[in-house]
Structure formats: structure tokens, C-alpha cells
C-alpha angles and dihedrals in degrees: 000000000000125000116245116226126189146108139238114265122204118253108263117247112238114249111237114246123220112268118227113257118262107255118242101176122165120240139171115280131190116217134188114227143156107257117212107227094178140356127187139164123206143162135224128204118194142154120233131186112218122193120230108240122248095253091055102037097078091053092051094045091051092051092050091051090049089056096245122156109256117206130178128215124193118202116199119216120248110270113234118246116287095249140081104030117236102286125239149283104087137267093057116202144148134190093279105024137041134186119181133175106227101172145002129198128174124221140164112247136170114256118176090341094308130108107242130183106227139174116238103206124195115211133192112212125191139175134184114227132187114235120200123190120203131190113202088339096309118117110246099178144321133216140173120254128192118212124190138183135164133227139183120229127187109229139176097249109153115188132295088032112102141164091305087067094054121092121187139169141172110249101183140005129198121185126190123179114229113218123314133304113321129218111287094034096283128148117208118216132185107212128190116195123187115201139186122210127189134181116211137174131173115253137166115240135190108219119273092051098284125135116249133190132223114275119256117268113260106231114249113233091241119076115266132189114271103251128145119207118225115263122260109251122190122208114265115266127242106220092159090063108027145054098028115228117252115252116263090216140003134210146183132202133188105170131159120185124183126197088017125161119228132165129242109193089336095310117118120240129180125218148102121301128191126190123192115179138165107180119188100347108201084008090284112143091202095062101057118130136172140161133193127200128188120191110195121222102235118199115253098194116103091234116035117229122221089262094052124095101264098169095086131241109327097173112146146159123226117205121181121220096185128030127188128225108268127260109224126203130180112231127212114271095031100297126138129214126204122194126183132176124213145176116223151140126272111204119191110222098215100049104019089232113157133199135174114244137171118234138202116200122189125192121186125196105202134183111260136029100317138060130184143224136188132190123195122185121198132188128230093284094048098256116145110247098168135022130174091191115215110324123198117217137167117287088242091063098059128041124179121175141167123266122223108241133178094267087057094058104030108082116231118214117255124209127207 
């Protein structure tokens, strides 16, 4: 027999093991959203004659007979916040503003060279203004006045979309009295109304922005009648109208050249030219602006010599009213060229004569210390009536750069 020696040991505590990470894997999801089929902003300018009400008319007539100075003040209502748009259903209206769809017709028109089926929507816009009448600076009376006018807007409105899919709101109002009180106790107002119109419809999208369809029905274990539901069909899209494509590039110019030679109908003129341009700010093709001014060098000698400018003062300003999205081209050596076309008005400074001309403006961002621009103006038959030729300016006066577009950020599959 041997004695047993030992002692009681505590039960060991289990060592915690590492837990698997919680998965957070991406997968396809289908979302329900309001798709914007079209979105436009526009402005109306109109004159309205507003009658002075019966309780105010005698006060105004008495002040006029007394020879007092009658002045009119027009107070615009406070515009509601920018978002959200006035909700459906139509007509949409508030105490101070109204926007009503009063008619829709559908036609085929040419947009960017393509035949597109559009909806031509007729709207009735209204606003309630506060009119104040003063006599020698003292308030005689004030009264509300409601003004209305209609307008037609071309919209992407594919069937079966209708007026219930159209949202509209007034974003700004400016009212200016014209003259004094008219005969018959009328007040004439010039009113500018800015409005925003949007076409929406509910769709189901698979992120990223890809239409998806309802999932198939999982059969129930019990027998069911054989019946197939009709497919879900979305209205056709309008890519030729909306949304507008992002610019491929953007550019700015602030150039001033003195003693510069340009060509009017092929004849050389000398003067000062200034180009101010902001093409595709924030890469938005709808926000482009530019202006061009030429100041002719007119001879100061009493009798012009053969070398003097004998064609007269051809100073003018060219202002575009419509500007295209730019065409962007990479140049050898790392440069970038931006070309836009436009339709605008040329106004001659001396006579005030105006004419509508098309324009082609080219901006070039070049390696080194200098960049270039060129402006060509053409008449209705396409003949060149003005040409700056290629002008070299400091690199600081012209800037052209690339815009980030969806093809730049969405990876494309590569195959070995």
C-alpha cells in the first residue's frame, strides 16, 4: 500500500474562441421610387389690368381731382420653400398661387434630329398680389388682386401618364406697376412668374438605376387554378428629351485682346475683342453662358488713308440665347479642345441693328504658357459673316478640363 498525495485544483476557465465576423455582403435590391420623366423651369412675363375695388375707387378719384400725386405699389406673396413640389392631385393650388393643367395633346416633333412623341400641356398659372395706392406718399387703400395667364409646355409624357403625373409650382414672382391709374379705375401691372414643372411616375428600380420586375409567385402546396397575371409594363422612356447628358468637359474664358485683327465677310478689321465664357459650370449643359464684344478701331484722321479702316464702325455685341452641349476632343501632347455651337443675337453698337446668327466657339487648353480660342459667326444660309481666326491668349485666361461622367466611374469588365 502506498499513500496518495495530492491537492484539489480549480476547474479551468474555458478560453473564449474567436467568433466569425458578421457578414455584410452586398446583393441586388429592388426599390420603389418616383422616376422623373421630365423637369423644366420657365418664366412668363405678362401685363394685367386690375380694377380698383368699389370701396377704394372714390378715395382715388378724389385724390386725382385734388391734384395729388398717385403712386402704386405691388407687394408679391412669399414663395413657398423650394422642396417639396406642390403635391398631387391636380390642380395644385394654395392661397397665393395656383397651377392647373387645362389641356393635354400629344404630337410627334423633331428633337435633336429624332422623331419623338411628346405631350404639349397647357397650364393656367395664377398669383394673388397686394396692391397699395398712395396719394402724396400717404396710403389711401390696399386690396388683393389675382392675376392669371396660360402657357403651353412641351413635356415627356408617354402614355398612359396624364395630368395626375404632372407636378408644378411657382418659384418666384415679381410685380411692377406700369404708370398711374388708368381710365376706368384700372391699374396696369407687369408680372413675371417663374415656374417649375416636373413629370413623375412610380417605378421599381434595381440599384443602380435599372428596371426590375416583380418576383415570380412561389406555388402554394395546395392546388390553385391555372391563371397567369398580365405582365407589368412601364411607360416608354424619353432619353432624347430627359434627363440631359452630363457634359464631357467644361471650360471658362476671360480674354481681352487689343489691336486685334478679325474678319467681317472676309474683310479685315482691327479693334478690341473680349470673350467671357462659362461653359458647362458644374458640368451642367443647361447652365452654359458666354458673350463676345468687338470694339472697332475707327479712324480719327479727317481724310482716311488707304490703310485706315474705311468700312465704318462695326462694333458689336454677340449674346447667345441657346447653347449646345460641348464636343470634347483630346489633343496631341495632353491638350483638350472644347467646341460648342450656339444661336444668338448680334447687336451693332452704333445703329442698334440686330440679327440672329449661329456661332461656333472653340476653346483649346494647350501645354505651355498659352491657350487659344476662335469664334465663327454664320448667317441663316451658313455663310461665314465673322471670324476671329485662332487667337492666342495667356494660359490663365482659358481653362478647359474634363468632366467626370458615368462611364468614368462605372467599371467595365475586362476579358483576357
